Steps between C-alpha positions, in 0.01 A plus 500: 500500500441449131856358475441236762580138417186288454483124582187307404348200674207336324270245648202331333266787586709795605803698408727686741743767398776564754665839455839587646650846470876574541410718797384191688122555459302189415133448419282232347215523251232233478319441175239237407663301234346451160431143382634480143250223420201735568346620172528867410191679374505719186405795723819445707708490182343827377564663836870400489533642146336827604740543791801410291396748229523781756825381660823682420820346629717192500404140571682532832284807589185304402591204718603720792162685479323162528689395814435827679128495459 
């Protein structure tokens, strides 16, 4: 399942990730989209840095971990 192709559809408020596996299995994830114009607090920046400091792996692994949460 981790090798499934992912297709993304983004609306103004939501993001949908359509997964399709070679075996024929399909599923959809729904995520509330982030508005890039919303300000980010210093606490949020610190939290991201704390999580990244503990992370070991590639950028692809990091992004994949985000999409499966």
